[in-house]
C-alpha positions, 0 to 999 in steps of 0.5 A: 422350257419344252423337254423332249420326252416325258422321261426326261422332264420326269427325270429333270424334276426328280433330280431337282426335287431331291435337291432341293427337299432333302433336309429342310429343317436347317441346322447350324455347324458346330463354331470349330468347322465353321471357324474351319471353313473360313480359315480354309477359304481365306487361304490366298493361293501360292502361285498365279500363272497367266496362260494366253491371257487368263490367270490360273491359280495354285496351291502347294503342299508338302515338301518344297523341295520334294519330287513333284505331284500334281493333284487335279481335284474332284469336280465342282471343287478347287485346290483347297482339296490338295490338303488332304495329303499335305501330311503324307506328302511331308513325310515322303518327301512329295511337293503337291501342286493342285491347280484350280480349273478355269472357272473354279477358285481363282483361276479365270473362266474358259467357257469355250475350252477343250479338255486338251486346253487343260494340259497347256495350263499345267505345262505353263506352272511347271515351266514358272516352277521350272518342274521337268517331269511329275507325277499326277493324282486325279480324282473323279472329274479330275480323271478326264484331265489328268489322262488329257494331261498324259495324252498330250505331254507323255514325256513329262508325266511318270505315273498317272494315278486315277481315283473314281474316274468320271467315266470316258464317253466310250464307257458311260454306258456302263455307268449303271452302278452309280447311285441313281442321284449322281446318274442323273446329273450326268443326264443333266449335261446330255438333256437339260443343261439349265437344270444341271445350272439350277442344280448347281446354283442351289449347291453353290447357295448351300455351301455359302449360306447353310453348310450343315445342310449341304453336309446332311444331303450329301451324307444322304446320298453316299456310301458309309465311308463317305458318311464317316469321312464327312462326319470328320472332315466335313468342314474341309469339304464344304470349304473346297467346294465353297472356293469352287464356286466362288465366281459361280456355276458356269465354270462347273456347267463347262465342265459338266458338258466337258465330260460327256462330249468327245474327249479329243483323244482316244485312251488307248493311245495314252503311253503313260504308266497308269493306276486306276483306283476305285473303292468297294463303297464308292456309290459316285464312281463306277466300277465297271467304267473304270475297269474298262478304262484300265483295260483299255490303257495299253500300260495300266493296272486296275485296284480295288480299295476295300472299305473307301469311298469316293470322298475318303478314299484319297485322304485315307489312302494318301501315302499309297497314292503318293507312293504310286504316283511320285517320280522314281529315278532321273527326272529329266525329261526324255525326248519326245514330241509333245501334243500340245495344241494352241488353246481353242478360246476363251 
């Protein structure tokens, strides 16, 4: 493989070295955490819907009779991530639906998909469950999918809540405040997709065969808030990642490329109330790019959450996020023209 410049080659080599050399002395997980990971990953999906011949799996949490909030997990994750909202969702009488995106968990891959294909999957789940309107909470790589859903069917979404959003292409240049390893991951999607695949394959291998090492690597690269969260809830983090990589890493490679390409819509066109949250200890998401995103959306507010990171904010602030996203008042969908487009291909 010949790289286009020494700078790109050096960045690729540095990232791969960082990923493979850290914490080279394996240690085992304690029995409780290992058992928790196994139990969580063996939980079957609560539902399956077929969209254009593809299976889309999802989990449900909280109150089955409550107001509905869809939860879009972060990148390289799965429907299990929504379990972080379980307790608060029950207390608030909210029903959380957490789908697997194509190629993750039990959802069939769609290697040629566009970002604007995702709203069709969401609409299919909502139709199967007879849900008219719903809120959305979307973390990190789930945020572009949340924005696409709000753009495509604004008549269905009551409130869109974004947490540590992956930067929209117009604001990607602002994301210099992300920690270097995570900036390099984004650059690999531009410079060297083969190296991105190698990195993701290494992460998948660790999630399956050496989760203790995966946790130590992750804790070493995130802020103090996320490191503290992983020290207690690392089992749930590994389980969601392990299920996310159940079919390999092709779905993840596809998604990382989607983040960096034209999304097919302008965020300025979104007509859904939007709330953007970022933790002040988040080194994985760009504060500057999220602030610019909130400023660009006509009806959006921006919130900095003290003492929270990228992974810790959703579980630690679940009550606040669910209250922000949950529908209030009538939930019958108003008359409006949907922008849902035909699926682009498998």
